[in-house]
N, C-alpha and C positions, 0 to 999 in steps of 0.2 A: 504494498500499500504506500502511495505516496503523500507527503505531507504538504499542504497548500497553505497560503498565505490565508485564505479566508476559512480554514479550518478552526475551529473552537479548541483551545487550551486542553480539553476534554479528549476531544477529537485526536489531536496531535499526542498527546500521553498515549493514548489506547493505541494509535497506530505506530508509535515506537515499540509498545510492549508485541504485539501482532506481527510486526516486521521482523522482530528477534526470535519469534517463533511461540510464543504464546499460547495457549488453547484457549484460556477464559482468559479475560480480565475485565475487572468494574470498578465502580468507585462509590465510597459511601462516606458520610461526613461524620467528623468528629464526633458531634452531636448524639448521634443514632446509637455509639457504643462504648460512651465514655464512663455511663455509670458502673461498670465492673470495674474494679481495679486491675485486673489482670487486661484489661481491652483498652484502657483510658491511654491514646496516643499523646497526650501529653507529659506523661513519664518520661518519654524519650526526645519528645521535640514540643518543648513550650508553646502554646501558640497556634499549634497545627489545628488546621481548619477540615483536611480532608484526608482519606488513606485511598491509594491506589493498590488494589488488590489483584495479584497475578497469578497464574497457573501452570503448570505442566504436567502432562500425562505421567504415569509411570509405565514402565516396558511390560508388556503383556506377557512375553516369551519368558524372559528370565523370572516373572511373580511364578509363572506355572513351574519352571524348574525346580525352584526356590520352595514351594509348597510342596512338591514331591520329593523332597530332600535328594534332590539330582545333584543340585547346582547350587551353591550359595552366594561364590565371586561374583557370578554373572550380574545378581541382584544388588550385591554391594557395590560394584563398579558403576553399574546404571544409575543407581540411585544418588550416589556422590556425584554422577557427572549432571544429573537434573539438580542436585542443590545449589552447585558452582554454577550452572548455568543461569538460575534464579538470582542468583544473587548479583551475577554480572550483568544482569538485565534490569535487574532494580538500581544498578548504580550508573546505566545509562540514561533511566527515568530520571533518578535523583540530578544528574548533570544537567540534563535538559530543563528541569526545573529552574535550578540556580542559576542556570543562564538568562532564563526570563525574568530572573531578579527575585525569586521566591527561595525561603528555606526549603530543605528536603532532609530527610534520614531514610538512607536503606536499612531496615531490620534484618537481622540476621536470622537464617533460615528457622533454627529450632535449638532445643536445649540450650536456650540462653536463659539462667533462672535469675529471679531479682535478689534471694535471700541464699543462692547456692555460690557464690563467689569464691575461687579458691586462688588466691594468688603464688605465683610462680615459686616465690620462694618455699611455701608451704608443700606444693606437690613436687618440688624436688627432694625436699626431706622425706617425703612419702614414698618416692622411687628409691633414693637412698637407703631405707630402711629394707626395701623390698628386696634390694641387692645384698644387701650384708644378711637377711634371713635365709637367703638362698646359698648365701656362702657358708654361712653356719650349717645348714644340712648337707653340705657336699661333704662327703667323708675324704677327700683328697685335698681338702684344704682347711683352715680354720682361722679365726678372727683373730687380729693383732690386738694389743692392749687398747690402743687409740680406738680401734673400731669397734670392740667390745663395750668401750664405754659410749661411745655414740650410738649403737644400738640400743644398749639400756636406756639411754636418755629420748631415743624417740619411742621407743616402746611405751614408757611412761605417758609422754605426750600423747601418743595414738589411743590408748587406753582413755583418758581422759576426754579424749576427742569423741570418742564413741559413746561417752556417757553425758555429755553436755545438752543432749536433747536432740528434736528433731528438725531438719531443714523443711520449710515452707516452700514447696515449689511453684512459685508464682513467676510465670512467664513475662519476659521484659514487655512482651505485646503478643496478644492473642491474634494469628493469622486466620483461625477459623471463624473467630467473632468479624473480622472485617471480611472475609469473605461471604458470610451470610448475609453481611448488612447491605454489601456490593452486588447480591444478585447472581454472584458464581455457583451456589448449592444452598444445601438447608442441612441442619445437624441432624443425623440419625439417632437410633437407637444406642449406638456404641460410643455418640459423642463425635465422631468422626462426619467431616463434612460429606454428603453425598450429592454428585453432581448427575444430572438428567445424562448426559452422555458418556460419562466413565464412571459412574458409580464413585467408589473412596477411593479408587486407584487414582489419586492426582495429589499434586504437592504446590504447595503456595508458600508465597511470600507477600511483603507489603511496604508501600513505599509511603511515608508518612509527610506531609507538607502545609504549608502556612497559606497556600490558595485554595481560595475558595471554587471548588468546583462541583459541577451539577452532579449531584448523587445519580445511581442506578436503582430502580425498584428492585427488592428482594424478590425472591422467586415465589410466586403463588401456591404452587403445589410443592409438597415434600416429594424428593424422589425415593425416599427411604419407605421399602415395602412392607416392614416390620416381620421379615422373615426369623430374625433374632440369631441366624446362622452366627454372627459375629459373636455372640455369648458363648455361643456351643464351639468354638475355637480358642476361647480365652482360657487357657491352662490355669492362670493364676487366679480367675473369679475374681477381675476387678468391677466390674459392674452385673447387675442382676437381669435374670431372665423375666421376672414377673414383676418384681416392685419397680415403678416408675420415679419421676421427680420432675418437674417442670422448671425450664429455664426459659429466659427472654434475652433475645439476641438481636439487636436493631429493629427492637418493637416487636418481634416475631416470636409467639410462644411456641416452643418444643416440647416434647415429648420424648426423654431420655431415660435409659436405665438407670437406675440406683445406684451411683457411685459407693465404693468402699475405699478402705485405704490406699493409699499410692505402694505402699508398700508390697502388695499384689502384684502390680503393673512392674514395677522396679525388680523385685526378686526373678520374675519370668523373662520380661522383655530385656532387662538387665543383665541377662546370660546366666544368672546364679544358678536355678534350680529348672530346668528344662522340661521338667514332668512335675504336674502338682495334682488337679482333679481328673486328669483323664491319663489312664496309665496303657492304653493301647498304640499311643503315639507321644512323642516329644516336640519342642521348639528346636532350634538348631543349636540350644544349648547343650554341651554334655556333660553338665552335672546332674545330681540329684540331692535329695536332700541328706539321703544316708553318706552320701560320698562326703558330708561335713561333719560326721559322726554323730548324727542326731538319730540314732537306730530306732526309736521309738516313735517317731513322726512319720505319718504316710503323706502329711499335704499341711500346706503353713495353717497356723490356728484360724478359726473363723470368727474371732473376736480383737478387741482393742489391744490384746498382746501382741499381735503382728507386727508392728512396730519394732517394740525391742527385738521378737524374733527375729527380724529384717537386720537390725544393726547387727544382731551377735553371728548372722550368717556372712556378714560383711567381714567384721572382726577377724572371724575363724579361718576365712579366704587369704586375708591378709599374711596372718600369724603363719598359715599352711605356707606361703609362698608359693613359687613355681607358679603353673599356670592360672592358678584360681587368683592368686595375689595380683597376674598379669591382669586377670579379668578386672579385678575393681580398679587397677592403674588405666586401664582403656575407657573403662566409664567415667572416670574423672576427670580424662582428658576430653573426653567428649563435653561434659559440662564446662570445661575449663576455656577450651576452645571454640566450643560452636561445631557446627556440621559443615560449615562453607569455608573454614581456614584450618585443615589439618589435612594431613596426606591420605590419599585414597586408600591405600593397604588397611587403615586405621578406622574405618569405617565398617563396621562388622556387625550387623543387626542380628540379633536372634528369633524375633518374632514377628511384630507387627500384622499378626494374622487377622487381627481385628478389621484391620483398614484394609489390607490387599485380598482376604477372602470375598469382599464385595464389588465384585466386575459389576460391569454396565447393564447387563440383563439377567433375570433371575435364573437363565441356565447356566451362564458364567459362573454365578454364586455355587450352584449347587456342584458343576463340575469342581471348581476349585476346593469346595470341602470335600467332597471324596478323596480327591488326591491327597489332602493333609490327613484326614483320619485313617487312610492307608499307607502311608509314608513311613510308619515304625519309629522307632527311637535312635536318635544319634547316641555313639556310645564316645566314651573317651579319646579312643584312639583316632575317632573320625574329623576332628579338626585340628 
């Protein structure tokens, strides 16, 4: 598409996005979504008036092979490419708006939480601890006096850190809220955005600006068909099959599955315990609860104690060293650096089933569901 002098600012912004390959683009006003802590654009850009929401579709072939446990790498690489492309397109829109004399802010793609900031020094200390514990457990080596002192000090700090309390995972900005208010899709039972053409197999980002752009209308009908296959593929049990809760996004009321603790999602999608509710298949995580020495527990606790339980799992993983400790480091790196600013080989999702199970048509959803439940379990040597 060609940008002309007669085009409105809204049309010009949308044409930039479409020329760069986005499949969906829309605009919402700040006022329509600023009532929520996690979706108020003023947190990142004081004085923001509008949000440009853009989306790219996920790769169908790599999703199919990922669900069938045939190939994880292709899905990881494709997802990483999409994340980086979205951020690059957001930068083009930001630059254009600034050239027109407006302020603009290109949001990070995901895993960017307000209260989960970890500075580089703290991360390096944790990395050092894992390196020392691996050396300590290596029979062919031993720690020097200086290393032992460092190890003991870091261990004390680690124990205190895991007892300090919970991190409230509030995102810097909710792309889902912006996408719904901008008319790109509607929030479904899983809490993911469902689009008319692509289902939930879509990735979003947002550009904030103090330009007062004409907003688009939200979708009138919700593409979510309430099949609830999303709940049937959630190993963690993060949301309910039957209990509902109401949320309002951009003035639209949505019915979603009642949420449980984020610990359920983090433990499974974070790659710690790939098998929880269903015993016939696992996520791509190679670990199970029993591999953490918790022999008498078949699944995560179904009450408020799950938060402490999850903290204990993370602590045990670090103390054990090796691949489990590396798994913790990778998750922390994701939160520290976000998805757009990290090496592609470091993007290693283990789940996301509730999103990618939801193809554009019901037949796609059913096919994906069958692939997953027949895919079996990942064993320790498979990753």
